[in-house]
TORKE-415843 format. One record per residue (C-alpha): residue in three letters; x, y, z. Coordinates in nm, 4 decimals. Each point is the difference from the previous one (the first is absolute). Example, Ala and Ser with C-alpha at 12.3 -4.5 7.8 and 13.67 -1.06 7.14 Angstrom:
<atoms>
{r: ala, px: 1.2300, py: -0.4500, pz: 0.7800}
{r: ser, px: 0.1370, py: 0.3440, pz: -0.0660}
</atoms>
This chain:
<atoms>
{r: met, px: 4.7233, py: -7.5785, pz: -15.6351}
{r: arg, px: 0.2686, py: 0.2618, pz: 0.0140}
{r: gln, px: 0.0617, py: 0.2020, pz: -0.2761}
{r: arg, px: 0.3274, py: 0.1338, pz: -0.1066}
{r: his, px: -0.0076, py: 0.3534, pz: -0.2405}
{r: his, px: 0.2399, py: 0.0835, pz: -0.2176}
{r: his, px: 0.0492, py: 0.2966, pz: 0.2140}
{r: asn, px: 0.0702, py: 0.2372, pz: -0.3912}
{r: asp, px: -0.0613, py: 0.3108, pz: 0.2049}
{r: ile, px: 0.2422, py: 0.0275, pz: 0.2164}
{r: val, px: 0.1912, py: 0.3570, pz: -0.1298}
{r: tyr, px: 0.3758, py: -0.1326, pz: 0.0150}
{r: pro, px: 0.1691, py: 0.3437, pz: -0.0106}
{r: gly, px: -0.1782, py: 0.0845, pz: 0.3050}
{r: ser, px: 0.1844, py: -0.2790, pz: 0.1460}
{r: ile, px: 0.3337, py: 0.1289, pz: -0.0341}
{r: pro, px: 0.0576, py: 0.2286, pz: 0.2754}
{r: phe, px: -0.1565, py: -0.2850, pz: 0.2761}
{r: val, px: 0.2687, py: -0.1980, pz: -0.2059}
{r: leu, px: 0.2654, py: 0.2491, pz: 0.0633}
{r: val, px: -0.0436, py: -0.0400, pz: 0.3860}
{r: his, px: 0.1145, py: -0.3032, pz: -0.0114}
{r: phe, px: 0.2676, py: 0.0278, pz: -0.2125}
{r: ala, px: 0.1179, py: 0.2609, pz: 0.2220}
{r: cys, px: 0.0487, py: -0.2198, pz: 0.2640}
{r: ile, px: 0.2860, py: -0.2041, pz: -0.1483}
{r: gly, px: 0.2281, py: 0.3446, pz: 0.0592}
{r: ile, px: 0.0064, py: -0.2090, pz: 0.3714}
{r: leu, px: 0.2710, py: -0.1847, pz: -0.1610}
{r: trp, px: 0.2176, py: 0.3508, pz: -0.0156}
{r: thr, px: -0.0688, py: 0.1920, pz: 0.2572}
{r: gly, px: -0.0455, py: -0.2714, pz: 0.2994}
{r: val, px: -0.2304, py: -0.0391, pz: 0.2562}
{r: ser, px: 0.0854, py: 0.1136, pz: 0.3136}
{r: gln, px: -0.1632, py: -0.1072, pz: 0.3744}
{r: ala, px: -0.1455, py: 0.4046, pz: -0.0300}
{r: thr, px: -0.1265, py: -0.0249, pz: -0.3433}
{r: leu, px: -0.1642, py: -0.3166, pz: 0.0903}
{r: leu, px: -0.2095, py: 0.1317, pz: 0.3057}
{r: leu, px: -0.1029, py: 0.2754, pz: -0.2282}
{r: cys, px: -0.1308, py: -0.2273, pz: -0.2445}
{r: ala, px: -0.1836, py: -0.2277, pz: 0.2930}
{r: ile, px: -0.1571, py: 0.3211, pz: 0.1486}
{r: leu, px: -0.0828, py: 0.1999, pz: -0.3620}
{r: tyr, px: -0.2194, py: -0.4044, pz: -0.0492}
{r: phe, px: -0.1459, py: 0.0216, pz: 0.3401}
{r: val, px: -0.1128, py: 0.3663, pz: 0.0240}
{r: arg, px: -0.1225, py: -0.0247, pz: -0.3691}
{r: met, px: -0.1721, py: -0.3522, pz: -0.0018}
{r: phe, px: -0.1854, py: 0.1469, pz: 0.2985}
{r: ala, px: -0.0888, py: 0.3149, pz: -0.1870}
{r: ile, px: -0.1872, py: -0.2553, pz: -0.3066}
{r: thr, px: -0.1173, py: -0.2043, pz: 0.2394}
{r: ala, px: -0.1815, py: 0.2670, pz: 0.2944}
{r: gly, px: 0.0025, py: 0.2513, pz: -0.2934}
{r: asn, px: -0.0590, py: -0.1214, pz: -0.3386}
{r: his, px: -0.2042, py: -0.3221, pz: 0.0994}
{r: arg, px: -0.1566, py: 0.0327, pz: 0.3492}
{r: tyr, px: -0.1006, py: 0.4081, pz: -0.0590}
{r: phe, px: -0.0231, py: 0.0812, pz: -0.3476}
{r: ser, px: -0.1742, py: -0.3280, pz: -0.1296}
{r: his, px: -0.1522, py: -0.0609, pz: 0.3123}
{r: arg, px: -0.0609, py: 0.2576, pz: 0.2307}
{r: ala, px: 0.0369, py: -0.2452, pz: 0.2738}
{r: tyr, px: 0.0531, py: 0.2903, pz: 0.2701}
{r: lys, px: 0.0770, py: 0.3861, pz: -0.0136}
{r: thr, px: 0.2321, py: 0.2464, pz: 0.0391}
{r: ser, px: -0.0386, py: 0.3989, pz: -0.0574}
{r: arg, px: 0.0944, py: 0.1609, pz: -0.3641}
{r: ala, px: 0.3344, py: 0.0657, pz: 0.0700}
{r: gly, px: 0.0879, py: -0.3890, pz: 0.1461}
{r: gln, px: -0.1874, py: -0.0552, pz: -0.3264}
{r: leu, px: 0.2807, py: 0.1846, pz: -0.2306}
{r: phe, px: 0.2884, py: -0.1212, pz: 0.2083}
{r: met, px: -0.1014, py: -0.2972, pz: -0.0334}
{r: ala, px: -0.0728, py: 0.0017, pz: -0.3489}
{r: ile, px: 0.3452, py: 0.1969, pz: -0.1321}
{r: met, px: 0.1987, py: -0.3246, pz: 0.2549}
{r: cys, px: -0.2441, py: -0.2489, pz: -0.2496}
{r: gln, px: 0.1529, py: 0.1629, pz: -0.2971}
{r: thr, px: 0.3869, py: 0.0329, pz: 0.1162}
{r: ala, px: -0.0872, py: -0.4345, pz: -0.0956}
{r: ala, px: 0.0267, py: 0.1309, pz: -0.3675}
{r: gln, px: -0.3648, py: -0.2022, pz: -0.0661}
{r: arg, px: -0.1757, py: 0.2221, pz: -0.2074}
{r: gly, px: -0.2314, py: 0.2356, pz: 0.2027}
{r: val, px: -0.2587, py: -0.0609, pz: 0.3214}
{r: leu, px: -0.3346, py: 0.0877, pz: -0.1824}
{r: trp, px: 0.1548, py: -0.2425, pz: -0.3224}
{r: trp, px: 0.0785, py: -0.2563, pz: 0.2621}
{r: ala, px: -0.3523, py: 0.0115, pz: 0.1661}
{r: ala, px: -0.1982, py: -0.0203, pz: -0.3253}
{r: gln, px: 0.2039, py: -0.3254, pz: -0.1102}
{r: his, px: -0.0200, py: -0.1384, pz: 0.3202}
{r: arg, px: -0.3666, py: 0.0709, pz: 0.0522}
{r: met, px: -0.0452, py: -0.1364, pz: -0.3384}
{r: his, px: 0.1252, py: -0.3118, pz: 0.0919}
{r: his, px: -0.1893, py: -0.0981, pz: 0.2894}
{r: lys, px: -0.3116, py: 0.1339, pz: -0.1530}
{r: his, px: 0.0951, py: -0.3032, pz: -0.2743}
{r: ser, px: 0.2081, py: -0.1831, pz: 0.1897}
{r: asp, px: 0.1191, py: -0.3024, pz: -0.2053}
{r: thr, px: -0.2347, py: 0.0597, pz: -0.3595}
{r: glu, px: 0.0882, py: 0.1263, pz: -0.3198}
{r: leu, px: 0.0063, py: 0.4106, pz: 0.1489}
{r: asp, px: 0.2185, py: -0.0610, pz: 0.2742}
{r: pro, px: 0.3528, py: 0.1972, pz: -0.1316}
{r: his, px: 0.2221, py: -0.2781, pz: 0.1768}
{r: ser, px: -0.1432, py: -0.3535, pz: 0.0054}
{r: pro, px: 0.2327, py: -0.3314, pz: -0.0182}
{r: arg, px: -0.2444, py: -0.2061, pz: -0.0248}
{r: leu, px: -0.1052, py: 0.1360, pz: -0.3702}
{r: glu, px: 0.2714, py: 0.1965, pz: -0.0934}
{r: gly, px: 0.3104, py: -0.1994, pz: 0.1008}
{r: phe, px: 0.2740, py: 0.0179, pz: 0.3019}
{r: leu, px: 0.2314, py: 0.3063, pz: -0.1504}
{r: tyr, px: -0.2966, py: 0.2172, pz: -0.1355}
{r: ala, px: -0.1600, py: -0.0178, pz: 0.3662}
{r: his, px: 0.3313, py: 0.0572, pz: 0.1493}
{r: val, px: 0.1318, py: 0.2761, pz: -0.2386}
{r: gly, px: -0.1323, py: 0.0002, pz: -0.3699}
{r: trp, px: -0.3317, py: 0.2054, pz: 0.0958}
{r: ile, px: 0.1191, py: 0.3257, pz: 0.1179}
{r: phe, px: 0.1450, py: 0.0446, pz: -0.3816}
{r: ala, px: -0.3266, py: -0.0736, pz: -0.1514}
{r: arg, px: -0.1640, py: 0.2636, pz: -0.2316}
{r: lys, px: -0.3021, py: -0.0254, pz: 0.2641}
{r: ser, px: 0.2250, py: 0.0881, pz: 0.2898}
{r: tyr, px: 0.0388, py: 0.3046, pz: -0.1392}
{r: asn, px: -0.3201, py: 0.1147, pz: -0.0692}
{r: ile, px: -0.1723, py: 0.0461, pz: 0.3520}
{r: asp, px: -0.3192, py: 0.0342, pz: 0.0582}
{r: tyr, px: 0.0145, py: 0.1742, pz: 0.3114}
{r: ser, px: -0.3678, py: 0.0290, pz: 0.0721}
{r: gly, px: 0.0100, py: -0.2834, pz: 0.2082}
{r: val, px: 0.2231, py: 0.2377, pz: 0.2539}
{r: ser, px: -0.1734, py: 0.2976, pz: 0.0334}
{r: asp, px: 0.0056, py: -0.0172, pz: 0.3551}
{r: leu, px: 0.3657, py: 0.0837, pz: -0.0463}
{r: thr, px: -0.0551, py: 0.2433, pz: -0.3269}
{r: lys, px: -0.1189, py: 0.2385, pz: 0.1676}
{r: tyr, px: 0.3393, py: 0.0784, pz: 0.1967}
{r: pro, px: 0.1827, py: 0.2368, pz: -0.2613}
{r: glu, px: 0.3604, py: -0.0645, pz: 0.1627}
{r: leu, px: -0.0697, py: -0.3832, pz: -0.0639}
{r: val, px: -0.1231, py: 0.0596, pz: -0.3447}
{r: trp, px: 0.3202, py: 0.2208, pz: -0.0568}
{r: leu, px: 0.2581, py: -0.2479, pz: 0.1842}
{r: asn, px: -0.1655, py: -0.2601, pz: -0.2006}
{r: lys, px: 0.0607, py: 0.1762, pz: -0.3495}
{r: tyr, px: 0.3925, py: 0.0059, pz: 0.1169}
{r: arg, px: 0.0006, py: -0.3249, pz: 0.0964}
{r: tyr, px: 0.3976, py: -0.0357, pz: 0.0014}
{r: leu, px: 0.0485, py: 0.2749, pz: 0.1909}
{r: pro, px: 0.0394, py: -0.0820, pz: 0.3635}
{r: ala, px: 0.2129, py: -0.3165, pz: -0.1205}
{r: phe, px: 0.2446, py: 0.2681, pz: -0.1889}
{r: val, px: 0.0251, py: 0.2114, pz: 0.2889}
{r: leu, px: 0.0929, py: -0.2712, pz: 0.2239}
{r: ala, px: 0.2435, py: -0.1760, pz: -0.2425}
{r: val, px: 0.1503, py: 0.3260, pz: -0.0464}
{r: ser, px: 0.0423, py: 0.1262, pz: 0.3906}
{r: ile, px: 0.1274, py: -0.3772, pz: 0.0759}
{r: tyr, px: 0.3096, py: 0.0540, pz: -0.2735}
{r: trp, px: 0.0736, py: 0.3559, pz: 0.1544}
{r: ile, px: 0.0694, py: -0.1474, pz: 0.2915}
{r: gly, px: 0.1130, py: -0.3018, pz: -0.0618}
{r: gly, px: 0.1166, py: -0.0153, pz: -0.3566}
{r: trp, px: -0.0478, py: -0.3491, pz: -0.2412}
{r: glu, px: 0.0794, py: -0.2867, pz: 0.2278}
{r: ala, px: -0.2974, py: 0.1639, pz: 0.2067}
{r: leu, px: -0.2460, py: 0.1065, pz: -0.2961}
{r: leu, px: 0.0988, py: -0.3854, pz: -0.1603}
{r: val, px: -0.0326, py: -0.1991, pz: 0.3373}
{r: gly, px: -0.2365, py: 0.2013, pz: 0.1889}
{r: phe, px: -0.2536, py: 0.1421, pz: -0.2959}
{r: phe, px: 0.0341, py: -0.2060, pz: -0.2807}
{r: leu, px: 0.0638, py: -0.3489, pz: 0.1903}
{r: ser, px: -0.3120, py: 0.0965, pz: 0.2710}
{r: thr, px: -0.1969, py: 0.1052, pz: -0.3139}
{r: val, px: -0.0146, py: -0.3621, pz: -0.1533}
{r: ile, px: -0.0327, py: -0.2043, pz: 0.2389}
{r: leu, px: -0.2972, py: 0.2610, pz: 0.1133}
{r: tyr, px: -0.1540, py: -0.0607, pz: -0.3257}
{r: his, px: -0.0163, py: -0.4038, pz: 0.0054}
{r: gly, px: -0.1060, py: -0.0008, pz: 0.3465}
{r: thr, px: -0.2868, py: 0.2122, pz: -0.1005}
{r: phe, px: -0.0141, py: -0.1798, pz: -0.3695}
{r: ala, px: -0.0305, py: -0.3806, pz: 0.2187}
{r: ile, px: -0.3239, py: 0.1397, pz: 0.1917}
{r: asn, px: -0.1634, py: -0.0077, pz: -0.3782}
{r: ser, px: 0.1947, py: -0.3182, pz: -0.1141}
{r: leu, px: 0.0926, py: -0.2408, pz: 0.3013}
{r: ala, px: -0.2558, py: 0.0897, pz: 0.2355}
{r: his, px: -0.2344, py: -0.1020, pz: -0.2577}
{r: val, px: 0.1807, py: -0.3288, pz: -0.1009}
{r: ile, px: 0.1262, py: -0.1457, pz: 0.3208}
{r: gly, px: -0.1207, py: -0.0270, pz: 0.3400}
{r: asn, px: -0.3306, py: -0.0984, pz: 0.1789}
{r: gln, px: -0.3526, py: 0.1234, pz: -0.0016}
{r: arg, px: -0.2058, py: 0.0457, pz: 0.3476}
{r: tyr, px: -0.2544, py: 0.1671, pz: -0.2038}
{r: val, px: -0.2072, py: -0.0300, pz: -0.2936}
{r: thr, px: 0.0494, py: 0.2860, pz: -0.2262}
{r: gly, px: -0.1216, py: -0.0776, pz: -0.2937}
{r: asp, px: 0.3885, py: 0.0553, pz: -0.1238}
{r: asp, px: 0.3327, py: -0.1693, pz: 0.0390}
{r: ser, px: 0.1359, py: 0.2522, pz: 0.2825}
{r: arg, px: 0.2260, py: -0.2164, pz: 0.2279}
{r: asn, px: 0.1566, py: 0.0811, pz: 0.3880}
{r: asn, px: 0.3818, py: -0.0808, pz: 0.0230}
{r: trp, px: 0.1852, py: 0.0436, pz: 0.3158}
{r: trp, px: 0.3295, py: 0.1458, pz: -0.1553}
{r: leu, px: -0.1786, py: 0.2244, pz: -0.2667}
{r: ala, px: -0.1038, py: 0.1459, pz: 0.2871}
{r: leu, px: 0.3273, py: -0.0204, pz: 0.1290}
{r: phe, px: 0.1533, py: 0.1596, pz: -0.2897}
{r: thr, px: -0.3215, py: 0.3391, pz: -0.0800}
{r: leu, px: -0.0652, py: 0.0777, pz: 0.3842}
{r: gly, px: -0.3027, py: -0.2177, pz: -0.0397}
{r: glu, px: -0.1456, py: 0.0046, pz: -0.3276}
{r: gly, px: 0.0347, py: -0.3987, pz: -0.0494}
{r: trp, px: -0.2696, py: -0.0341, pz: 0.1977}
{r: his, px: -0.2201, py: 0.0239, pz: -0.3506}
{r: asn, px: -0.2308, py: -0.2136, pz: 0.0268}
{r: asn, px: -0.1170, py: 0.1559, pz: 0.3790}
{r: his, px: 0.0029, py: 0.3383, pz: -0.2011}
{r: his, px: -0.2291, py: -0.0776, pz: -0.2658}
{r: his, px: -0.2172, py: -0.1179, pz: 0.2117}
{r: phe, px: 0.0031, py: 0.3079, pz: 0.2238}
{r: gln, px: 0.0775, py: 0.2750, pz: -0.2073}
{r: gly, px: -0.0382, py: 0.2348, pz: 0.2013}
{r: ser, px: 0.1595, py: -0.1185, pz: 0.3515}
{r: thr, px: 0.3215, py: 0.2076, pz: 0.0509}
{r: arg, px: 0.1360, py: -0.3361, pz: 0.1259}
{r: gln, px: 0.0448, py: -0.2301, pz: -0.1854}
{r: gly, px: 0.1776, py: -0.2414, pz: 0.2032}
{r: phe, px: -0.3327, py: -0.0882, pz: 0.1062}
{r: leu, px: 0.1576, py: -0.3077, pz: 0.3438}
{r: trp, px: 0.2196, py: 0.0971, pz: 0.2613}
{r: trp, px: 0.2931, py: -0.2030, pz: -0.1828}
{r: glu, px: -0.0849, py: 0.1655, pz: -0.3216}
{r: val, px: 0.3267, py: 0.2758, pz: -0.0352}
{r: asp, px: -0.1522, py: 0.2963, pz: -0.1168}
{r: ile, px: 0.2861, py: 0.3241, pz: 0.0737}
{r: thr, px: -0.1611, py: 0.2351, pz: -0.2113}
{r: phe, px: -0.3305, py: -0.0454, pz: 0.2858}
{r: tyr, px: 0.2360, py: 0.0528, pz: 0.2626}
{r: leu, px: 0.1651, py: 0.2998, pz: -0.1345}
{r: leu, px: -0.3437, py: 0.1265, pz: -0.1113}
{r: lys, px: -0.1386, py: -0.1037, pz: 0.3593}
{r: phe, px: 0.3589, py: 0.1904, pz: 0.1514}
{r: leu, px: -0.0620, py: 0.3616, pz: -0.1950}
{r: ser, px: -0.3876, py: -0.0700, pz: 0.1431}
{r: leu, px: 0.1142, py: 0.0376, pz: 0.3417}
{r: phe, px: 0.1165, py: 0.3754, pz: -0.1051}
{r: gly, px: -0.3188, py: 0.0988, pz: -0.2200}
{r: val, px: 0.1980, py: -0.0253, pz: -0.3196}
{r: val, px: -0.2278, py: -0.2320, pz: -0.1539}
{r: trp, px: -0.3324, py: -0.1199, pz: 0.1678}
{r: asp, px: -0.3522, py: -0.2031, pz: -0.0951}
{r: leu, px: 0.1987, py: -0.3459, pz: -0.0592}
{r: arg, px: -0.2509, py: -0.2198, pz: -0.1518}
{r: ala, px: -0.0301, py: -0.3649, pz: 0.1297}
{r: pro, px: -0.1608, py: -0.3158, pz: -0.0744}
{r: ser, px: -0.3010, py: -0.1226, pz: 0.2117}
{r: ala, px: 0.0596, py: -0.3098, pz: 0.1496}
{r: ala, px: -0.2652, py: -0.1372, pz: -0.2255}
{r: val, px: 0.2024, py: 0.0990, pz: -0.2602}
{r: ile, px: 0.3210, py: -0.1272, pz: 0.1376}
{r: ser, px: -0.1636, py: -0.3706, pz: 0.1056}
{r: gly, px: -0.1519, py: -0.0472, pz: -0.4253}
{r: glu, px: -0.3129, py: 0.0321, pz: 0.1712}
{r: arg, px: -0.1205, py: 0.2866, pz: -0.1908}
{r: arg, px: -0.1905, py: -0.0863, pz: -0.3214}
{r: leu, px: 0.1595, py: 0.0861, pz: -0.2862}
{r: ala, px: -0.1145, py: 0.2965, pz: -0.2282}
{r: arg, px: -0.2263, py: -0.1043, pz: -0.3100}
{r: pro, px: 0.2511, py: 0.1162, pz: -0.2491}
{r: ile, px: 0.2601, py: -0.2257, pz: 0.1708}
{r: val, px: -0.2788, py: -0.3317, pz: -0.0055}
{r: glu, px: -0.0457, py: 0.0549, pz: -0.3796}
{r: lys, px: 0.3425, py: 0.0212, pz: -0.1134}
{r: val, px: 0.0698, py: -0.3052, pz: 0.2146}
{r: ala, px: -0.3324, py: -0.1735, pz: -0.1327}
{r: gln, px: 0.1157, py: 0.0673, pz: -0.3794}
{r: glu, px: 0.3734, py: -0.1462, pz: 0.1168}
{r: leu, px: -0.1192, py: -0.3120, pz: 0.1738}
{r: ala, px: -0.3170, py: -0.0393, pz: -0.3244}
{r: ala, px: 0.2940, py: 0.0121, pz: -0.2389}
{r: thr, px: 0.1408, py: -0.3162, pz: 0.1350}
{r: phe, px: -0.2651, py: -0.2004, pz: -0.1468}
{r: ser, px: -0.0160, py: -0.0596, pz: -0.3759}
{r: val, px: -0.2954, py: 0.1542, pz: -0.0777}
{r: ala, px: 0.0446, py: -0.1693, pz: -0.3818}
{r: arg, px: 0.0301, py: -0.3367, pz: 0.1486}
{r: ile, px: -0.3125, py: 0.0239, pz: 0.2345}
{r: ser, px: -0.2231, py: 0.0821, pz: -0.3084}
{r: lys, px: 0.1488, py: -0.2809, pz: -0.2137}
{r: his, px: -0.0751, py: -0.2121, pz: 0.2641}
{r: ile, px: -0.3445, py: 0.1304, pz: 0.0316}
{r: ala, px: -0.1010, py: 0.0343, pz: -0.3913}
{r: glu, px: 0.0926, py: -0.3372, pz: -0.0338}
{r: ala, px: -0.2232, py: -0.1454, pz: 0.2766}
{r: trp, px: -0.3079, py: 0.2374, pz: -0.0751}
{r: ala, px: 0.0657, py: -0.1200, pz: -0.3907}
{r: ser, px: -0.0954, py: -0.3637, pz: 0.1157}
{r: thr, px: -0.2807, py: 0.0749, pz: 0.2296}
{r: his, px: -0.1694, py: 0.2863, pz: -0.1394}
{r: gly, px: 0.1834, py: 0.1857, pz: -0.2823}
{r: leu, px: 0.1719, py: 0.3199, pz: 0.0032}
{r: glu, px: -0.2512, py: 0.1750, pz: -0.1241}
{r: glu, px: -0.1888, py: -0.0456, pz: 0.2720}
{r: leu, px: 0.2747, py: 0.0845, pz: 0.2477}
{r: arg, px: 0.0318, py: 0.3787, pz: -0.2338}
{r: glu, px: -0.3133, py: 0.0175, pz: 0.0039}
{r: arg, px: -0.0972, py: -0.0497, pz: 0.4074}
{r: leu, px: 0.3289, py: 0.2304, pz: 0.0288}
{r: leu, px: -0.1758, py: 0.2760, pz: -0.2147}
{r: lys, px: -0.2869, py: -0.0164, pz: 0.1919}
{r: ala, px: 0.1919, py: 0.0254, pz: 0.3308}
{r: arg, px: 0.3585, py: 0.2385, pz: -0.1320}
{r: asn, px: -0.0433, py: 0.2263, pz: 0.3328}
{r: gln, px: -0.0472, py: -0.3412, pz: 0.2086}
{r: ala, px: 0.2371, py: -0.2034, pz: -0.1074}
{r: glu, px: 0.0658, py: -0.1435, pz: 0.3536}
{r: ala, px: -0.3406, py: -0.1089, pz: 0.0833}
{r: leu, px: -0.0200, py: -0.1681, pz: -0.3141}
{r: met, px: 0.3617, py: -0.2046, pz: 0.0501}
{r: ala, px: -0.0844, py: -0.0673, pz: 0.3335}
{r: glu, px: -0.3132, py: -0.1318, pz: -0.1361}
{r: val, px: 0.1393, py: -0.2469, pz: -0.2514}
{r: his, px: 0.2322, py: -0.2620, pz: 0.0633}
{r: leu, px: 0.3597, py: 0.0955, pz: -0.0755}
{r: pro, px: 0.2225, py: -0.1829, pz: 0.1865}
{r: glu, px: 0.2824, py: 0.1705, pz: -0.2162}
{r: met, px: -0.0573, py: 0.3642, pz: 0.1468}
{r: pro, px: 0.1983, py: 0.0527, pz: 0.3574}
{r: thr, px: -0.2140, py: -0.0518, pz: 0.2923}
{r: leu, px: 0.0406, py: 0.2730, pz: 0.3101}
{r: asp, px: 0.1482, py: -0.2519, pz: 0.1795}
{r: glu, px: 0.2741, py: -0.0227, pz: -0.2545}
{r: leu, px: 0.0459, py: 0.3951, pz: -0.0392}
{r: arg, px: 0.0180, py: 0.0447, pz: 0.3429}
{r: arg, px: 0.3078, py: -0.2633, pz: 0.0616}
{r: arg, px: 0.1770, py: 0.1629, pz: -0.2616}
{r: ala, px: -0.0453, py: 0.3072, pz: 0.1352}
{r: arg, px: 0.1693, py: -0.1175, pz: 0.3516}
{r: glu, px: 0.2811, py: -0.1577, pz: -0.1801}
{r: met, px: 0.0768, py: 0.3013, pz: -0.2487}
{r: tyr, px: -0.0307, py: 0.3186, pz: 0.2976}
{r: ala, px: 0.0282, py: 0.0578, pz: 0.3191}
{r: gln, px: -0.2989, py: -0.0118, pz: 0.2714}
{r: ser, px: -0.2617, py: 0.2665, pz: -0.0514}
{r: pro, px: -0.3586, py: -0.0118, pz: 0.1211}
{r: ser, px: -0.0563, py: 0.1449, pz: -0.3852}
{r: leu, px: 0.1188, py: -0.3372, pz: -0.2201}
{r: glu, px: -0.3976, py: -0.1489, pz: 0.0383}
{r: asp, px: -0.0766, py: 0.3118, pz: -0.1839}
{r: ile, px: 0.3258, py: -0.0475, pz: -0.2246}
{r: ala, px: -0.1305, py: -0.3691, pz: -0.0486}
{r: glu, px: -0.3864, py: 0.1016, pz: -0.0579}
{r: arg, px: 0.0826, py: 0.2973, pz: -0.2485}
{r: ala, px: 0.3302, py: -0.2229, pz: -0.1703}
{r: arg, px: -0.3278, py: -0.2325, pz: -0.0914}
{r: gln, px: -0.1865, py: 0.2760, pz: -0.1379}
{r: ile, px: 0.2888, py: 0.0980, pz: -0.2133}
{r: ile, px: 0.0430, py: -0.3894, pz: -0.1104}
{r: leu, px: -0.4128, py: -0.0174, pz: -0.0699}
{r: glu, px: -0.0227, py: 0.2986, pz: -0.1626}
{r: ala, px: 0.3153, py: -0.0566, pz: -0.2019}
{r: val, px: -0.1302, py: -0.3709, pz: -0.1020}
{r: ser, px: -0.3171, py: 0.1419, pz: -0.1328}
{r: val, px: 0.1742, py: 0.2068, pz: -0.2173}
{r: glu, px: 0.2195, py: -0.2396, pz: -0.1210}
{r: leu, px: -0.3617, py: -0.2399, pz: -0.0497}
{r: leu, px: -0.1780, py: 0.2603, pz: -0.1467}
{r: asn, px: 0.2637, py: 0.1548, pz: -0.3217}
{r: gly, px: 0.1417, py: -0.3507, pz: -0.0598}
{r: pro, px: 0.0902, py: -0.1833, pz: -0.2335}
{r: leu, px: 0.0061, py: -0.2915, pz: 0.3093}
{r: thr, px: 0.0122, py: -0.2850, pz: -0.2298}
{r: pro, px: -0.0108, py: -0.3152, pz: 0.2441}
{r: ala, px: 0.3203, py: -0.1501, pz: -0.0418}
{r: ser, px: -0.2297, py: -0.3514, pz: -0.0197}
{r: gly, px: -0.1046, py: 0.1221, pz: -0.3304}
{r: thr, px: -0.3790, py: 0.0117, pz: 0.1235}
{r: ala, px: -0.2018, py: 0.2673, pz: -0.1081}
</atoms>
């Protein structure tokens, strides 16, 4: 069931600079737009999108490849010219997203918080200002990154001033502000659209999706389901036809020793033959189990037992077998309880093919049995027929 929050924690004054950056683009109506400034806009979008995808995302958040300390600092500076806060903040939030994707602890889940909040509102939530950086201790050990994270908008300010000094108002408004706004929403689309529109090749326990046109617009980030399936891969377009410009550029840089140790998924990972990690199996099984009504199943069981054995006998047996609910349920005839075959069939309908679907179905049945057992024990479960 999808849940919507009221988002009372959003710090609206904090969004004022963000809104002003958007309004600055209106100045284009007075300055006009030349081919030169449009080209500048495109170049700044491309270069900074590469910095975000290769730097903020694949390097700082996932450590999908290696570079020198100087290369790391240069990449961090380039990342922060995009005005998307500091690299430590970006990585900390993104690691939290992967750890709790599409759950209550996800900073930006369209499933739980709604599309608009996941796209942009979350950035101005109070919790986004009070970041726990313990999750990026591998990055906070570098004082230059900590300093740069503290002065998060300095690189963007320097870039804006430089553009104005070289090209004037038109260059500033078209080249910097317009490209920055497009860059914002290109990046944010991965948090929102990539969890709503597209297909799911892999079972990942969340709503991540692959989307080819988002991949083109974001230099490869649109292969989001691939990425959630194997987060540590430098390449997110797993198949030959899945265009991933960021990976191509990193591969090119690796020829000159600028970056190295580009991580890649194994053939088993790409084919989906690798078994899912236990936490993902648990998460998906919980989701599968939730598609069955525990209250309805419990009510039907109560009605059946009340007419033959009596509810008190059922409760007594459940109390004795509190830790063996599955064995007890298997012992008695309960046609209302979904069978493993039913769970397998529904799992195949809901999820992509995976060697772990059997594990998911079995765990989902255990979850339902445990929930029904608790429901029957705690009652009240007066049968609809009125029998005792």
